[in-house]
Each structure stands twice: as structure tokens, then as C-alpha cells.
C-alpha positions in Angstrom: 108.2 48.9 81.1 109.7 52.0 83.3 111.1 52.5 86.9 109.6 55.7 88.1 107.4 56.3 91.0 104.6 54.6 89.2 106.4 51.5 88.2 108.2 50.6 91.7 105.0 50.9 93.4 103.4 48.5 91.1 106.4 46.4 91.2 106.3 46.6 95.2 102.4 45.3 95.2 103.1 42.4 92.5 106.5 40.8 94.7 104.2 41.5 97.8 101.6 39.6 96.1 103.5 37.0 95.1 104.9 37.2 91.5 108.7 37.0 89.5 108.4 40.8 88.6 111.4 42.0 86.3 111.7 46.2 85.3 113.2 47.5 82.3 113.8 51.4 82.4 115.1 53.6 79.4 117.7 55.6 81.6 120.5 54.5 83.8 119.0 55.6 86.5 115.7 55.3 88.3 112.8 57.4 89.3 111.4 58.9 86.5 110.7 62.6 86.6 111.4 62.6 90.2 115.0 61.0 89.3 118.6 62.7 90.8 122.1 61.5 90.3 125.6 63.0 91.1 127.5 64.8 88.7 131.4 63.6 88.6 132.1 66.5 91.3 130.0 64.7 93.6 127.0 67.3 93.0 123.2 65.9 93.7 121.6 66.7 90.5 117.7 66.8 90.1 115.1 66.3 87.6 112.7 69.1 89.0 111.8 70.6 92.9 110.3 68.0 94.4 108.2 68.5 97.7 105.4 66.5 99.5 102.0 67.6 100.4 100.0 66.6 103.5 97.6 64.4 100.8 100.4 62.8 99.4 98.6 59.6 101.3 99.6 56.6 98.8 103.2 57.9 98.6 103.5 58.1 102.2 102.0 54.7 102.5 104.8 53.1 100.4 107.3 55.3 102.1 106.1 54.1 105.5 106.4 50.3 103.9 109.9 50.9 103.2 110.8 52.3 106.4 111.7 55.7 105.2 109.0 57.8 105.9 110.2 58.8 109.5 113.7 59.2 108.9 113.6 60.7 105.3 110.8 63.1 105.2 111.4 66.9 106.5 108.1 68.7 108.1 107.9 72.7 107.3 106.2 75.0 109.1 102.6 74.9 108.1 103.2 78.1 105.6 103.0 78.9 102.1 105.4 81.6 101.6 105.2 84.1 98.9 108.4 86.1 98.5 107.9 89.4 96.8 110.5 92.2 95.0 112.5 93.7 97.6 112.6 90.7 99.8 109.1 91.4 101.2 107.3 88.3 102.6 103.6 87.6 101.9 101.7 83.9 103.3 99.3 81.7 103.5 99.9 80.8 107.4 97.8 78.1 108.2 98.8 77.7 111.7 95.9 78.0 114.0 94.5 76.2 117.2 91.6 74.8 115.1 92.1 72.4 111.9 90.2 73.3 108.5 88.1 74.9 107.3 89.0 77.5 109.5 92.3 77.6 109.7 92.6 78.1 105.8 89.7 81.0 106.1 91.8 82.6 108.4 95.1 82.0 106.4 93.6 84.1 103.3 91.9 86.7 105.8 95.2 87.2 107.6 97.7 87.3 104.1 99.6 90.0 103.5 99.9 89.1 99.9 96.2 90.2 98.6 95.0 94.0 99.6 91.7 94.1 101.0 89.7 94.6 98.1 91.3 91.4 96.7 90.6 89.8 100.1 87.2 90.5 99.5 86.5 89.4 96.3 88.7 86.2 96.8 86.2 85.4 99.8 83.2 86.0 97.9 84.2 83.3 94.8 85.6 81.1 97.3 82.3 81.3 99.0 80.2 79.9 95.9 82.5 77.4 95.0 82.1 73.4 95.0 84.4 73.6 98.3 81.3 74.6 100.6 79.5 71.7 99.3 82.4 69.4 99.5 82.7 70.6 103.5 78.8 68.4 104.2 79.3 66.1 101.2 83.2 65.8 99.6 82.1 63.2 96.7 79.3 65.9 95.5 81.9 68.6 95.8 84.6 66.8 94.0 81.9 66.2 90.7 81.1 69.4 90.7 85.0 70.3 90.5 85.3 67.8 88.0 82.5 69.0 85.7 84.7 72.4 85.3 87.3 71.0 83.0 86.3 72.5 80.5 87.1 76.6 81.4 90.3 77.9 82.6 90.7 78.5 86.3 90.8 82.4 85.3 86.9 81.8 83.4 86.0 80.3 86.4 87.3 82.5 89.3 86.3 85.8 87.4 82.6 84.3 86.9 81.3 85.2 89.9 83.2 88.5 91.3 87.3 86.5 91.8 89.5 89.8 90.9 92.5 90.2 88.2 94.4 90.9 91.4 93.9 88.0 93.7 94.7 86.0 90.2 98.2 87.7 89.6 99.4 88.2 93.0 98.8 84.6 94.5 96.6 82.1 92.5 99.0 82.4 89.2 102.4 81.3 91.3 100.1 78.5 92.9 99.3 77.9 89.0 102.8 77.5 88.2 103.9 75.6 90.9 101.3 72.9 90.5 100.9 72.6 86.5 104.1 75.1 85.1 100.9 77.3 83.2 99.3 80.2 84.5 96.0 80.5 85.6 94.7 81.6 81.9 95.3 78.6 80.7 95.0 75.7 83.9 92.1 73.9 83.8 89.3 74.7 86.5 89.6 71.2 88.0 92.8 71.0 88.3 93.3 74.3 90.7 90.3 73.5 92.3 90.9 69.6 93.1 94.1 70.7 95.5 92.6 73.5 96.5 89.9 71.7 97.9 91.7 69.1 99.9 93.5 71.7 101.6 90.3 73.7 102.5 88.5 70.2 104.0 91.6 68.4 105.7 93.7 70.7 107.8 97.2 67.9 107.0 96.7 68.0 103.0 98.4 71.5 103.0 101.6 70.8 105.4 104.2 70.5 103.4 107.4 68.0 103.6 110.9 67.9 101.5 113.0 65.0 102.0 116.0 65.2 103.9 118.5 65.0 101.1 118.0 63.7 97.3 115.1 61.9 96.1 117.8 58.9 95.0 118.8 58.4 98.6 115.7 59.5 100.6 112.6 57.9 98.4 114.8 55.8 95.3 116.6 53.6 97.3 114.8 52.1 100.1 112.1 51.4 97.3 115.2 49.2 95.4 116.3 47.4 98.5 112.7 46.7 99.3 112.1 45.3 95.4 115.5 43.4 95.5 115.0 41.9 99.2 111.8 40.6 97.5 114.0 39.4 94.0 112.7 41.7 91.7 115.2 42.4 89.0 115.7 46.3 87.9 117.5 46.5 84.5 118.7 50.5 84.1 119.8 51.4 80.5 117.2 49.0 79.1 114.7 50.6 76.9 111.6 48.5 75.4 111.5 49.0 71.6 108.4 47.0 71.3 105.3 45.7 72.8 104.9 42.2 71.4 101.2 41.2 70.9 98.7 39.3 69.1 96.3 40.6 66.8 92.6 39.7 66.1 91.6 39.4 62.1 90.3 43.1 62.8 93.9 43.6 63.3 92.8 45.0 67.1 95.4 43.9 69.4 94.2 41.0 72.0 96.4 39.9 74.4 100.2 41.3 74.8 102.8 38.5 75.4 105.9 40.3 75.8 108.4 42.7 74.9 111.5 43.6 72.7 114.4 45.3 74.9 118.1 47.3 74.0 119.7 47.5 71.5 119.7 43.6 69.8 115.8 43.8 70.2 115.8 41.0 72.7 112.4 39.1 72.5 111.5 38.4 76.4 108.6 36.6 77.2 105.9 37.5 80.4 102.6 36.4 81.8 102.0 40.3 81.9 103.3 43.7 81.0 102.7 46.5 83.3 103.4 50.0 81.4 104.0 52.9 84.1 104.8 55.3 81.7 104.3 59.2 81.4 102.7 60.5 78.4 105.8 60.9 75.9 106.5 57.3 77.0 103.2 56.1 76.1 103.3 57.6 72.7 106.2 56.4 72.1 106.0 52.5 73.3 102.3 51.7 72.3 102.0 50.0 69.2 99.7 51.7 65.9 97.3 48.7 66.7 96.3 50.0 69.8 95.2 53.1 68.7 92.5 51.0 67.0 90.9 51.3 70.7 89.6 55.1 71.5 91.4 55.1 75.2 94.7 54.4 73.4 94.1 57.4 71.3 93.0 59.7 73.5 96.6 59.9 74.5 97.7 61.8 71.4 95.7 64.4 72.0 97.8 64.9 75.6 100.6 67.2 75.8 103.3 68.1 78.2 104.7 71.0 79.3 108.7 71.7 79.2 110.5 73.0 82.3 114.2 73.5 82.8 115.3 73.0 86.9 118.3 75.3 87.8 120.0 74.8 90.9 122.8 78.1 92.1 125.2 77.8 95.0 126.6 80.8 96.3 129.4 81.7 98.8 127.1 82.8 101.4 123.2 82.6 102.4 120.5 84.5 100.4 118.1 85.9 102.1 117.1 89.3 103.3 118.3 89.8 106.7 120.0 93.0 106.8 122.7 91.5 108.3 126.1 91.1 106.4 128.6 89.4 108.6 125.5 86.7 109.4 125.3 86.7 105.3 128.5 85.9 104.3 128.9 83.9 108.1 130.0 80.1 106.4 131.3 78.6 109.8 131.0 75.8 111.4 128.6 73.4 110.7 125.0 75.1 109.8 123.2 72.0 108.7 120.2 71.0 109.9 118.6 74.6 110.4 121.4 76.3 111.7 121.8 78.7 108.6 120.1 81.6 108.0 117.2 81.7 105.6 113.8 80.4 104.6 113.6 76.6 105.3 110.4 75.9 103.1 109.0 76.1 99.4 108.4 79.4 98.5 106.5 81.4 95.8 106.6 84.1 94.0 104.6 86.6 91.4 107.5 88.6 90.4 110.0 86.6 88.6 109.6 83.6 85.8 110.6 80.2 88.5 107.4 79.2 90.0 108.8 78.0 93.2 111.9 77.4 94.5 113.6 76.5 97.7 117.4 76.6 99.4 118.0 73.0 99.7 120.8 73.6 102.0 117.9 74.6 104.2 115.5 72.5 103.8 117.2 69.0 102.5 120.8 69.8 104.1 121.4 65.7 104.1 122.7 65.8 100.7 122.7 69.5 99.9 124.5 71.5 102.6 128.4 71.7 102.4 130.1 72.5 105.0 132.2 75.9 104.0 129.5 77.0 101.4 126.2 78.5 101.5 122.6 78.4 100.0 122.0 76.0 97.2 119.2 77.6 95.5 116.7 75.2 93.3 113.9 77.3 90.8 111.7 75.6 88.2 111.5 77.8 85.2 108.5 77.1 83.0 108.3 77.2 79.2 108.9 81.1 79.1 112.6 80.4 79.5 113.3 77.1 78.2 114.4 78.1 74.9 117.1 80.7 76.0 120.8 78.4 76.8 121.7 77.2 79.7 123.9 79.8 80.5 121.2 82.6 79.9 119.0 80.4 82.4 121.8 80.6 84.9 122.3 84.5 84.4 118.4 85.0 84.7 118.0 82.9 87.7 120.8 84.9 89.8 119.6 88.3 88.7 115.9 88.0 89.2 117.1 86.1 92.9 118.4 89.6 93.3 115.3 91.4 92.4 113.4 89.0 95.3 116.6 89.5 97.6 118.6 92.6 96.8 121.3 91.4 99.5 122.2 88.9 97.4 124.1 90.9 95.1 126.9 90.8 97.5 127.1 86.9 96.7 128.7 85.3 94.1 127.8 82.2 92.0 130.1 79.5 92.9 128.5 76.6 91.0 125.4 75.9 88.7 123.8 73.1 86.6 120.5 73.2 84.7 118.3 70.2 83.5 116.1 70.8 80.8 113.0 68.6 80.5 111.1 68.8 76.8 108.3 67.1 78.3 107.3 67.1 81.9 103.9 67.1 83.3 101.1 66.6 81.1 99.5 70.3 80.2 96.5 70.2 82.3 94.6 72.7 80.1 90.6 72.8 79.9 89.3 70.0 78.4 92.1 67.2 78.5 91.0 65.1 81.4 88.5 62.5 79.3 91.6 61.4 77.6 93.6 60.6 80.2 93.4 56.9 80.0 92.2 54.2 83.1 94.4 52.1 84.5 93.0 49.2 83.3 93.2 47.2 79.5 90.6 47.1 77.5 
């Protein structure tokens, strides 16, 4: 049940193990929260902005199995760039002859994003964190991080020297990009888990982005892999009910199949795998399953709403102080030839948590000859309730704030995709409610 990445990967493993597999997906396309599709004009629309950190080892393994890793991912410079009001840039530049943790230490020491006082307080707090233990005992450091799930990152960071300036100018944009909530609301565990990987493993903070859309670069190779092994994928086929047996106490004992589609067709299977997100699981689980605490706990989780905006311009959105080059759409400017920043971008001065110029970062499906930048930005719940037109207007105005010269450009096309329940909200105390992957 579910043809997102988790469902498709489960199907790959089951098919390779010799099982007959059939998949059922509610939407008319695969991919789940990493899905994309084309509109009537051939524009690729995405559910969200997707980047691939070097610590996504399992996903990279899947892409290597399908033959898409080398062809469909574009590695970016080892820099995390912050765009500030007026076009001023700050960065965590991990490019250094010596790897982690030295490369990370010098990146924080040299960043333009923080002043000297904030750098000092930042160093004091990180120097007393579980990351220090993880340098020589990774598992011990991770245990310490897991024990910090009941407090926010702000509470942890300010306990022993961390400054508000560091949170506002650097950590909040990272928190929004990671979980669409700020440091005052995100669990310390969530932030420190990814940061510890960055500190310990050089490759973990290296960014890659797809050559084109998720459908083209990620899902199509998986679909071919599955179909070559006889897996049947049914899209537009929602699971209406999990068919199961009960014991004398009314507790579920064995799943025998599912009801599918508008006709509630009952299909029998030897085993059923539910690879669903939080709202999907909450909808499909039978009431009887809630007699098990593991399943009942799922209903204590909630999700963050987001709006993904795509806006295309008749020029290049970048602060180069060269109007002629900014407006130059002549010739083929694919594959890095266009002006701009070919990387994921963060900002502390606008509402969208992270953004990128897809015409630069993923030109395979997003660069169009004769057209300019295609900015994709993710707005969190602060903007979710606004109309699509207002969100597009706000996005353009805030881009002008970051890149003042872009006021000379015109928006030629836009799209807004709202997702009322995206990632689960990683607020303090939630990790204990996440289900294990094995059925009781």
C-alpha cells in the first residue's frame, strides 16, 4: 500500500527476494512526497524542493541498483550558501584540504553569516555537545542525541553559551529547511542528528540535486526496475480497508488482504506492507489496530503544512550588477552556462526556508531555451493559509528583497502546490510515538 519511495523500495527488495508483488497507490502517479508531474503546457511541477545530502546512503544505494546514480544526480560545490537582504552572501564553506571534523570547524570559523561574538558563542555550545563524544564514540554520541528529544534546539543551544544571533541568522534557516519549523519548536534531537553526521563524515554535507525532475531522474528508473521483475503498479487505486482477522478480545491477529477502489474490491494477499506517511497511516489503519499502543501512538503525531512555489522569469535572478548579462537569454545556457548560483540556498530574511534556481541546479527538465530562472521556494505554515496568487506575489517580492536587481525582471509563469500535511512535525517529545517497522 503506497507507491512513494518507501513503497517502491520495499517492492524492489521483495521482488528481488522472489516474491510476487502488487502495489496500490491513491494518486495517479508514484513518488509520494517526492512526486512530480507535468502540467498541460509541459511544465514539470514538484511536490517540494528535493536535495540529496551525502549521508543519504540508502537512497544512493537504490539509485545505484537502478543505474541512475551516476547519470541523474548533479553534485554541487561543498558550500551551504545563505542569501541575505540586498544580495549579500554568507556561507558555510566546507571546501578544505582536510576532511571532517576539521573542514567543518573552519567552515564555522570563517563564515560571513555570523559576527565574531556569535561565532564565539556558537563554538562554545558546539564544543560542549554530544558531537565531541561522537568523534571517538559515534554510537555513544547518538545515544546522547536521542536523549535530547524532549527539549527544543533553542533550549539546548542556549543552555551553555549559544546566542540568539546564531539561531536567528544561521540555525533557523537550517531548521526550516530540515523540518519547516524554527529552532524554538524543533526537537534538539532532530537538529543534532543531522549536524553530527555533518561533523563526523566529510561526505555527509555534500549536496546533490537531480539532473531533472524526480519523476524523470528518480522514479522512472525504479518503475522500470520493478516492471522488469514483474511488479504490478496500480495508480489511482486507493486502499479503502485493511482486511484482517480478530481474536476473542477484538484485537487484530492476521491481515489477509485489502479492499481497493471505489467498488471496494477485496483482494487476498499472503502479506501486506503499508508504506505510508503519517496522514496515510492514520486514515487506513482499522480502529481495532489502536488496541496496540504502537499503532495508537501514531495518532499523537501531526504534520506541517507547506506551499511549494515555482516562478519563472524573463531573465536571471542573481545579484551580478550586470544588467545586460542578467537579461541575456540568447543561445543555449543549459548545463551551468547560465548566470546565478548553482546550489541550494538558505535565507534568514524571507519566509521561504530554502530555495534554488532549478534552471541552473536541475537543467535537464527545468531549463528552457529563451527563458530565464525558474526559482523554486518552499513556504511553511506562516504562509500556507494565503491564496495561491498572494503566495506567488509574496514570493516575488521577497526575491526582490534578496536580489534587488530582479525588480527589472518579469514573472512569465508560476505554480503553487499546497501540501496540508507534509513532514511530520518534529517537535519535542514526538520521537517515542514513531512506530517501529515490524508489526506486533
